[in-house]
Backbone bond lengths (Angstrom), bond angles and torsions (degrees), N, CA, C in turn:
res aa  C-N    CA-C-N  psi(-1)  N-CA   C-N-CA  omega(-1)  CA-C   N-CA-C  phi
1 M - - - 1.427 - - 1.531 113.96 -
2 R 1.338 116.56 0.41 1.526 119.16 -174.91 1.526 108.30 -64.10
3 K 1.352 117.82 -44.91 1.429 120.26 -175.58 1.559 109.11 -65.61
4 A 1.278 117.88 -43.88 1.440 122.40 179.42 1.543 110.10 -64.17
5 T 1.278 118.00 -40.18 1.422 122.32 178.84 1.525 111.60 -64.83
6 A 1.333 114.90 -42.80 1.494 118.22 176.94 1.483 112.89 -63.01
7 I 1.326 118.44 -46.43 1.503 122.40 179.10 1.492 109.02 -62.78
8 T 1.295 118.15 -47.33 1.455 123.59 -178.89 1.533 111.54 -58.12
9 T 1.350 113.69 -45.93 1.479 118.85 -179.80 1.565 109.59 -61.92
10 G 1.319 116.79 -40.07 1.459 121.02 176.01 1.519 112.74 -61.71
11 L 1.316 116.34 -42.07 1.471 119.85 179.82 1.525 111.16 -68.91
12 I 1.318 117.88 -36.49 1.460 122.73 178.20 1.582 108.56 -61.75
13 L 1.329 115.39 -49.63 1.422 121.83 178.65 1.534 110.87 -59.02
14 L 1.303 116.51 -40.19 1.472 123.04 178.79 1.523 111.24 -60.93
15 S 1.373 114.88 -39.61 1.422 118.46 -177.32 1.562 111.47 -67.50
16 F 1.319 115.03 -37.13 1.471 119.53 175.83 1.529 111.49 -71.05
17 I 1.293 117.70 -39.92 1.446 120.64 179.30 1.541 111.84 -64.86
18 V 1.297 117.04 -38.29 1.463 122.19 178.78 1.552 107.37 -66.51
19 S 1.311 119.27 -40.36 1.445 122.34 -178.48 1.520 109.82 -66.76
20 I 1.339 118.36 -40.23 1.442 121.60 176.57 1.533 109.80 -63.04
21 Y 1.310 115.41 -44.62 1.465 120.11 -179.08 1.537 112.20 -58.79
22 F 1.320 116.26 -39.67 1.494 121.25 -177.04 1.552 110.45 -84.18
23 Y 1.299 119.59 -6.49 1.440 120.46 -176.82 1.581 112.02 -49.45
24 P 1.312 120.25 -52.81 1.507 118.24 179.34 1.480 114.69 -75.36
25 L 1.303 117.64 -4.55 1.495 118.61 -174.76 1.491 115.16 -99.48
26 V 1.363 118.16 -9.68 1.438 121.45 -175.70 1.506 111.42 -111.05
27 P 1.312 120.73 155.75 1.480 122.60 -179.58 1.508 114.04 -74.97
28 E 1.309 116.18 168.76 1.466 119.74 -178.99 1.542 112.94 -65.57
29 S 1.304 117.04 -29.18 1.461 121.63 175.41 1.477 108.15 -113.84
30 M 1.318 118.83 112.27 1.495 124.52 -173.60 1.488 113.36 -98.44
31 A 1.353 116.04 135.09 1.444 121.16 173.40 1.512 108.55 -69.84
32 T 1.329 117.41 128.57 1.462 119.36 -178.79 1.533 114.82 -133.67
33 H 1.359 114.31 -2.64 1.494 117.75 179.42 1.521 109.21 -143.48
34 W 1.346 112.03 144.72 1.502 117.99 -179.46 1.513 108.88 -130.58
35 N 1.382 116.53 150.89 1.462 118.78 179.99 1.581 107.02 -90.26
36 S 1.300 114.51 -173.58 1.473 119.52 -173.81 1.560 112.27 -67.52
37 Q 1.319 114.22 -15.38 1.505 119.11 177.55 1.501 111.22 -90.26
38 G 1.279 118.61 -2.47 1.463 121.47 -176.01 1.506 114.76 82.39
39 E 1.349 115.92 16.49 1.455 121.24 178.02 1.473 111.43 -97.28
40 V 1.331 115.37 139.51 1.492 120.00 179.88 1.493 112.03 -65.20
41 N 1.360 114.79 128.63 1.536 118.57 177.19 1.471 111.93 -138.06
42 G 1.386 117.25 22.66 1.416 120.53 178.21 1.559 109.95 -158.63
43 Y 1.332 115.94 140.27 1.468 120.06 -177.15 1.525 109.05 -134.56
44 M 1.318 114.49 157.39 1.464 120.20 173.23 1.542 109.59 -134.78
45 P 1.311 117.39 154.55 1.449 118.08 174.77 1.551 108.17 -63.12
46 K 1.302 119.19 154.68 1.445 124.87 -174.25 1.508 115.68 -49.19
47 F 1.319 116.33 -48.92 1.486 116.88 -176.03 1.529 111.07 -66.40
48 Q 1.326 113.67 -41.77 1.545 116.93 179.79 1.499 109.77 -66.07
49 G 1.321 118.13 -40.55 1.464 122.37 -178.54 1.504 111.59 -64.66
50 L 1.332 117.11 -32.88 1.470 121.84 -179.15 1.494 112.91 -77.02
51 F 1.272 116.62 -38.27 1.495 121.05 -167.49 1.542 115.23 -114.21
52 F 1.387 116.97 -3.24 1.462 116.89 176.87 1.547 110.21 -61.58
53 M 1.319 118.93 -47.60 1.479 121.39 -175.22 1.510 110.65 -67.08
54 P 1.361 120.37 -46.06 1.444 118.65 176.51 1.508 113.18 -56.13
55 L 1.313 117.73 -40.21 1.480 120.32 -179.51 1.536 109.60 -70.69
56 L 1.303 119.73 -37.30 1.460 124.88 175.59 1.528 109.48 -61.27
57 I 1.347 115.80 -45.94 1.475 121.06 -179.51 1.480 107.48 -62.10
58 T 1.339 119.04 -43.20 1.492 119.77 -179.47 1.460 113.68 -63.25
59 G 1.363 116.54 -43.18 1.473 120.09 177.63 1.555 113.98 -61.58
60 L 1.321 114.63 -45.72 1.467 119.33 179.53 1.548 111.20 -64.95
61 A 1.301 114.56 -39.77 1.468 118.73 -178.69 1.566 110.22 -64.46
62 V 1.318 117.21 -46.27 1.458 122.12 179.13 1.559 109.07 -60.11
63 F 1.350 116.90 -44.08 1.447 122.47 179.79 1.512 111.67 -59.34
64 Y 1.343 116.15 -54.26 1.498 119.40 -175.33 1.526 111.70 -70.34
65 L 1.342 118.84 -30.95 1.419 119.13 177.14 1.511 112.69 -72.38
66 A 1.348 116.32 -24.73 1.461 120.74 178.70 1.517 114.43 -83.26
67 I 1.341 117.52 -13.34 1.481 119.25 -175.34 1.507 113.14 -57.03
68 P 1.346 119.33 -46.09 1.514 116.97 -179.56 1.527 113.42 -61.05
69 K 1.365 117.05 -17.02 1.415 117.94 -177.82 1.544 113.03 -96.06
70 I 1.316 116.23 -23.40 1.498 120.54 -172.88 1.556 111.67 -108.65
71 D 1.320 116.40 -15.51 1.469 116.42 179.52 1.561 108.62 -71.66
72 P 1.350 115.36 135.15 1.480 119.45 175.99 1.536 112.92 -61.37
73 M 1.333 116.08 -25.16 1.449 121.99 177.28 1.522 112.81 -104.74
74 K 1.344 113.49 40.88 1.454 118.21 -175.45 1.519 115.82 -58.50
75 V 1.328 115.99 -26.84 1.451 121.13 174.96 1.553 112.65 -58.78
76 N 1.356 114.49 -40.80 1.431 119.26 177.46 1.519 113.56 -67.76
77 I 1.302 117.14 -35.85 1.475 120.49 178.10 1.547 111.46 -63.44
78 L 1.310 115.65 -38.68 1.469 119.18 179.86 1.548 108.98 -61.68
79 K 1.306 120.46 -25.79 1.448 122.20 -178.99 1.511 111.77 -66.99
80 F 1.346 118.61 -28.50 1.451 119.87 178.69 1.553 108.45 -121.28
81 G 1.282 115.81 30.26 1.463 122.15 -173.69 1.547 114.20 -56.05
82 K 1.293 117.25 -41.34 1.462 117.98 -178.37 1.492 112.92 -65.17
83 Y 1.382 117.00 -29.91 1.494 117.91 177.14 1.526 109.87 -74.94
84 H 1.342 115.92 -35.41 1.440 119.96 177.10 1.512 112.38 -63.42
85 E 1.336 115.74 -42.12 1.444 121.88 -180.00 1.553 110.90 -62.74
86 K 1.290 117.07 -44.58 1.465 122.69 179.92 1.485 110.93 -65.95
87 F 1.317 116.24 -32.69 1.526 120.67 176.74 1.513 109.34 -63.97
88 I 1.303 118.32 -47.26 1.461 122.41 178.83 1.493 111.52 -54.95
89 I 1.335 115.33 -48.93 1.490 120.38 179.71 1.552 109.46 -64.05
90 F 1.277 117.58 -42.91 1.492 119.84 179.89 1.479 110.99 -65.20
91 L 1.350 120.38 -38.91 1.466 122.90 179.76 1.518 108.47 -63.83
92 I 1.342 116.70 -48.23 1.475 120.81 -178.59 1.513 112.29 -60.81
93 L 1.358 117.28 -40.82 1.480 122.93 177.78 1.525 109.84 -61.10
94 F 1.322 115.76 -41.32 1.464 119.75 -179.77 1.539 110.31 -65.29
95 L 1.382 117.52 -46.71 1.447 119.87 -179.48 1.549 109.73 -66.73
96 L 1.304 116.99 -32.65 1.483 119.80 178.71 1.547 110.43 -66.42
97 A 1.346 113.28 -39.13 1.474 117.78 177.09 1.521 110.95 -63.41
98 V 1.328 116.69 -42.06 1.467 120.85 176.92 1.528 111.67 -60.77
99 H 1.315 114.42 -42.39 1.470 121.51 179.53 1.540 108.85 -61.81
100 L 1.348 115.62 -45.18 1.472 118.82 -177.97 1.539 110.07 -64.08
101 Q 1.319 118.41 -40.10 1.459 122.65 179.25 1.535 109.61 -59.25
102 I 1.370 117.48 -43.46 1.452 120.21 178.68 1.496 113.21 -62.62
103 L 1.365 114.26 -43.14 1.485 120.15 179.47 1.513 112.15 -62.73
104 L 1.326 112.65 -46.28 1.522 116.65 -178.53 1.530 110.24 -63.57
105 W 1.325 117.52 -43.26 1.463 120.20 -179.70 1.565 109.67 -55.62
106 N 1.302 114.97 -48.18 1.481 120.43 -176.44 1.512 111.92 -70.99
107 A 1.363 116.54 -18.45 1.457 122.08 -179.88 1.569 108.75 -89.74
108 G 1.343 116.60 -3.96 1.448 117.97 179.21 1.549 114.27 110.58
109 I 1.290 117.72 -11.04 1.505 120.82 177.81 1.524 107.23 -99.07
110 Q 1.378 115.91 93.63 1.471 120.44 -168.76 1.519 111.13 -91.56
111 I 1.279 113.91 94.29 1.510 123.37 175.80 1.560 107.36 -91.86
112 N 1.292 116.16 120.06 1.453 119.91 -176.55 1.511 111.96 -62.86
113 P 1.316 120.20 114.53 1.482 121.49 -177.72 1.557 112.72 -60.65
114 N 1.338 116.21 -28.42 1.458 117.58 -179.06 1.525 113.98 -72.73
115 A 1.351 114.30 -9.30 1.433 117.86 174.45 1.522 111.93 -99.25
116 V 1.398 115.57 -8.49 1.496 121.31 -177.24 1.515 110.17 -107.74
117 L 1.309 116.13 -46.16 1.467 121.28 -178.23 1.559 117.68 -53.47
118 P 1.342 114.67 -47.14 1.525 117.42 -178.52 1.545 110.46 -58.02
119 V 1.347 115.58 -39.03 1.482 119.28 179.45 1.553 108.81 -65.74
120 G 1.303 116.82 -49.88 1.478 122.35 -176.90 1.510 109.20 -62.64
121 I 1.281 120.78 -45.61 1.470 125.27 -178.42 1.535 108.21 -67.84
122 G 1.354 116.55 -39.98 1.435 118.73 -178.91 1.534 111.33 -65.13
123 L 1.300 116.73 -41.13 1.502 119.97 173.32 1.507 112.36 -61.94
124 L 1.355 115.74 -41.97 1.438 118.10 179.95 1.498 111.17 -66.57
125 F 1.342 118.86 -41.63 1.478 120.39 175.45 1.501 109.64 -58.72
126 Y 1.301 117.55 -44.36 1.480 119.35 -177.71 1.553 111.78 -58.37
127 Y 1.338 114.27 -42.47 1.463 117.34 -178.60 1.531 109.83 -73.77
128 I 1.338 118.57 -33.92 1.435 118.46 173.02 1.450 113.19 -58.38
129 G 1.379 116.37 -35.64 1.432 119.88 176.00 1.541 113.26 -62.35
130 I 1.342 116.31 -43.70 1.435 122.67 173.03 1.507 112.84 -56.75
131 L 1.325 113.24 -47.34 1.512 120.33 177.62 1.541 112.58 -57.29
132 M 1.301 115.92 -47.69 1.430 123.84 179.71 1.527 112.69 -60.31
133 E 1.321 116.27 -39.16 1.433 120.38 -179.94 1.503 114.24 -66.14
134 H 1.318 114.51 -22.40 1.517 120.05 -178.79 1.549 112.14 -106.86
135 A 1.325 116.19 -6.53 1.478 118.22 -173.36 1.533 109.14 -73.69
136 E 1.338 115.26 139.15 1.472 121.18 170.43 1.526 108.35 -98.08
137 R 1.302 115.63 167.08 1.529 119.81 -173.32 1.531 110.35 -57.83
138 N 1.317 114.51 130.64 1.453 122.07 179.98 1.543 108.86 -162.26
139 W 1.342 117.02 177.32 1.414 121.85 -170.78 1.564 113.24 -96.09
140 F 1.367 117.04 -10.99 1.460 119.85 -170.86 1.507 115.89 -119.43
141 I 1.299 118.22 -29.53 1.468 121.47 -169.20 1.541 110.49 -121.25
142 G 1.337 116.47 128.88 1.436 120.99 -179.85 1.483 113.43 108.02
143 I 1.379 115.95 -169.53 1.444 119.15 177.25 1.510 107.39 -85.83
144 R 1.331 116.33 111.46 1.466 120.53 -174.14 1.557 107.67 -120.37
145 N 1.357 112.85 118.95 1.417 119.10 173.75 1.572 106.98 -149.41
146 P 1.246 120.50 176.14 1.497 121.66 -176.92 1.540 113.62 -54.12
147 W 1.321 115.56 -31.24 1.442 120.72 -174.17 1.568 111.88 -83.80
148 T 1.298 116.77 -41.24 1.453 118.72 179.38 1.540 108.70 -71.60
149 L 1.296 117.40 -37.34 1.464 119.69 -178.36 1.515 111.85 -74.09
150 S 1.267 118.55 -10.96 1.504 121.82 -177.49 1.526 111.36 -85.59
151 S 1.332 117.43 -18.02 1.435 119.75 -171.12 1.536 113.30 -152.13
152 D 1.355 117.47 131.79 1.467 119.93 174.65 1.537 112.77 -59.33
153 R 1.318 115.38 -38.01 1.444 119.21 -178.34 1.527 111.73 -66.51
154 I 1.316 116.24 -45.69 1.521 120.72 -179.44 1.555 106.19 -67.03
155 W 1.294 116.33 -41.06 1.508 118.43 178.88 1.504 110.22 -56.44
156 K 1.277 115.64 -52.02 1.488 119.68 -174.94 1.527 113.09 -65.53
157 K 1.336 115.04 -42.95 1.507 118.02 178.81 1.528 110.68 -63.45
158 T 1.345 115.52 -47.80 1.461 118.69 -177.16 1.553 111.94 -65.51
159 N 1.346 117.67 -46.02 1.449 120.35 -177.47 1.508 112.71 -72.74
160 R 1.297 117.19 -30.99 1.472 117.50 178.24 1.525 109.23 -68.52
161 L 1.352 115.82 -44.06 1.480 119.76 176.99 1.510 110.04 -66.41
162 G 1.351 117.85 -46.29 1.433 121.41 179.95 1.528 111.74 -59.59
163 G 1.326 116.60 -35.35 1.437 119.64 177.23 1.509 113.61 -64.64
164 K 1.325 114.91 -42.41 1.523 117.64 174.58 1.513 111.42 -60.96
165 L 1.339 114.80 -42.32 1.474 118.65 -178.58 1.550 110.03 -65.12
166 F 1.300 117.67 -38.17 1.469 120.14 179.16 1.473 113.02 -66.74
167 R 1.395 117.08 -30.88 1.433 118.17 177.94 1.531 110.18 -69.86
168 V 1.368 114.47 -35.77 1.456 117.97 177.67 1.578 108.33 -69.19
169 A 1.314 115.47 -38.10 1.445 118.75 179.87 1.566 111.04 -65.50
170 G 1.330 116.81 -29.92 1.449 120.17 173.71 1.534 113.25 -64.94
171 I 1.314 115.61 -37.63 1.420 119.57 -177.97 1.598 107.83 -73.53
172 V 1.351 116.37 -39.16 1.443 120.00 177.50 1.534 110.53 -61.28
173 A 1.400 115.60 -45.66 1.471 118.31 -179.28 1.519 110.24 -55.61
174 V 1.320 119.04 -43.10 1.468 121.04 -177.75 1.522 109.18 -65.13
175 L 1.303 119.35 -33.71 1.451 121.24 179.58 1.567 112.43 -63.78
176 G 1.350 114.70 -21.61 1.464 120.04 -179.33 1.495 111.41 -61.89
177 V 1.315 119.10 -20.95 1.483 123.20 175.98 1.500 110.17 -56.04
178 F 1.339 119.39 -33.57 1.450 123.36 -174.12 1.536 112.22 -83.43
179 Y 1.354 114.79 -2.30 1.489 119.58 -178.42 1.550 108.50 -125.60
180 P 1.342 118.43 73.58 1.458 121.43 179.66 1.502 115.38 -51.58
181 G 1.318 116.25 133.64 1.440 119.95 -179.42 1.569 111.64 93.84
182 F 1.350 116.31 -19.29 1.482 118.96 178.80 1.521 113.25 -116.95
183 E 1.340 115.93 11.15 1.462 120.33 -173.53 1.561 112.80 -50.48
184 F 1.361 114.79 -44.68 1.439 118.15 -172.62 1.523 112.02 -76.70
185 I 1.303 117.48 -18.18 1.472 120.56 169.88 1.531 109.17 -61.67
186 F 1.313 112.96 -43.68 1.494 118.77 -178.65 1.512 111.10 -68.38
187 I 1.292 119.79 -20.82 1.409 124.78 176.71 1.543 113.12 -87.09
188 L 1.352 115.38 -51.88 1.478 121.28 -169.69 1.497 111.04 -77.04
189 V 1.336 119.54 -41.62 1.509 118.67 -174.06 1.512 113.04 -65.41
190 P 1.326 120.40 -45.37 1.487 119.26 174.96 1.558 112.17 -62.10
191 A 1.341 117.11 -38.92 1.476 119.71 -178.93 1.531 110.61 -64.38
192 L 1.324 114.74 -46.25 1.477 120.31 -179.03 1.585 109.02 -65.18
193 F 1.294 115.48 -39.66 1.511 118.10 177.92 1.526 111.32 -61.05
194 I 1.344 116.73 -42.80 1.428 119.18 -177.20 1.525 110.23 -65.11
195 V 1.316 118.60 -41.47 1.433 124.06 -178.85 1.532 109.39 -63.01
196 G 1.305 117.06 -46.95 1.468 119.29 178.00 1.540 114.19 -67.69
197 F 1.323 114.45 -41.24 1.465 119.84 178.86 1.544 110.79 -63.81
198 A 1.301 117.33 -43.15 1.451 123.47 -177.25 1.595 109.70 -65.24
199 A 1.290 115.64 -37.91 1.487 118.20 176.33 1.484 112.43 -64.20
200 V 1.325 116.74 -46.87 1.510 121.81 177.98 1.520 109.64 -63.03
201 Y 1.309 118.37 -47.68 1.463 124.73 -176.70 1.509 110.98 -57.36
202 S 1.376 112.77 -51.71 1.485 117.85 -178.05 1.549 112.44 -64.56
203 Y 1.299 116.44 -34.83 1.470 121.15 177.52 1.523 111.18 -63.76
204 L 1.378 115.07 -44.22 1.454 120.66 -179.01 1.522 109.10 -66.83
205 E 1.359 117.92 -40.17 1.453 119.98 178.79 1.549 110.19 -64.07
206 Y 1.337 116.20 -35.87 1.457 120.89 -179.52 1.516 109.49 -66.02
207 Q 1.363 116.08 -43.79 1.480 119.50 178.15 1.530 110.99 -63.61
208 K 1.336 116.84 -37.71 1.472 121.05 177.21 1.529 109.96 -63.32
209 E 1.345 117.61 -41.41 1.408 120.96 -179.60 1.540 111.67 -69.64
210 L 1.332 113.93 -35.75 1.471 118.40 179.27 1.500 111.18 -65.17
211 K 1.336 115.21 -41.33 1.471 118.25 -179.33 1.563 109.92 -68.34
212 G 1.287 116.54 -36.09 1.515 119.59 175.69 1.504 111.26 -63.05
213 T 1.299 117.68 -38.08 1.465 121.60 -179.53 1.507 111.62 -67.94
214 K 1.354 114.81 -42.13 1.448 119.92 177.78 1.491 112.50 -65.26
215 S 1.319 117.42 -35.37 1.481 122.30 178.42 1.508 111.32 -65.92
216 Q 1.352 116.13 -39.56 1.475 121.91 178.93 1.554 109.67 -65.65
217 I 1.385 114.41 -41.24 1.457 115.45 -179.94 1.503 114.32 -64.98
218 K 1.385 113.28 -36.79 1.506 118.05 178.63 1.549 112.71 -65.27
219 T 1.347 114.60 -33.10 1.452 118.68 -177.15 1.486 110.23 -85.58
């Protein structure tokens, strides 16, 4: 994790440096939220608007970097460690891009977030799919529910399938750019479908495994 920690630390410092640089360039009340039409509908005081994202980035970085140390199944996380490390960096880069868009908008360079976020979220979804396809059973990363956590077989089948679906969801999210006003439907609907489908799929696989175990006991 040393390389990931070093890169993440650099990105965290960069987020604070960028905020400090923009301090004299942004208004006292900063636009921080936009509706589906790309219109501003949320503001924050200057200090909060400048440093909320850097603090969020710091918190998430600390959490994800700590996972291999605090997860009871830490040995399994080490098996897909390189994918986990890349995910941390990818997530921070995404949040840093969102932060930069907010700062630029408030400095007078108004880039529509609804044209940027679907691409960023789509790429993030796609990599989450790759991560899930390589993830071994653990308590923090992947599709985790009572049925996937009960069996390595169910975990692998559910997360491998879920990973493929998330990669498709990533492509669908990017396509939302071409449908202004409906971008977040292209993001939320596939994500919610995957969550629901994975829950049903893992439960059915659990029932199948349970029946197989009972049959073996009877014989």
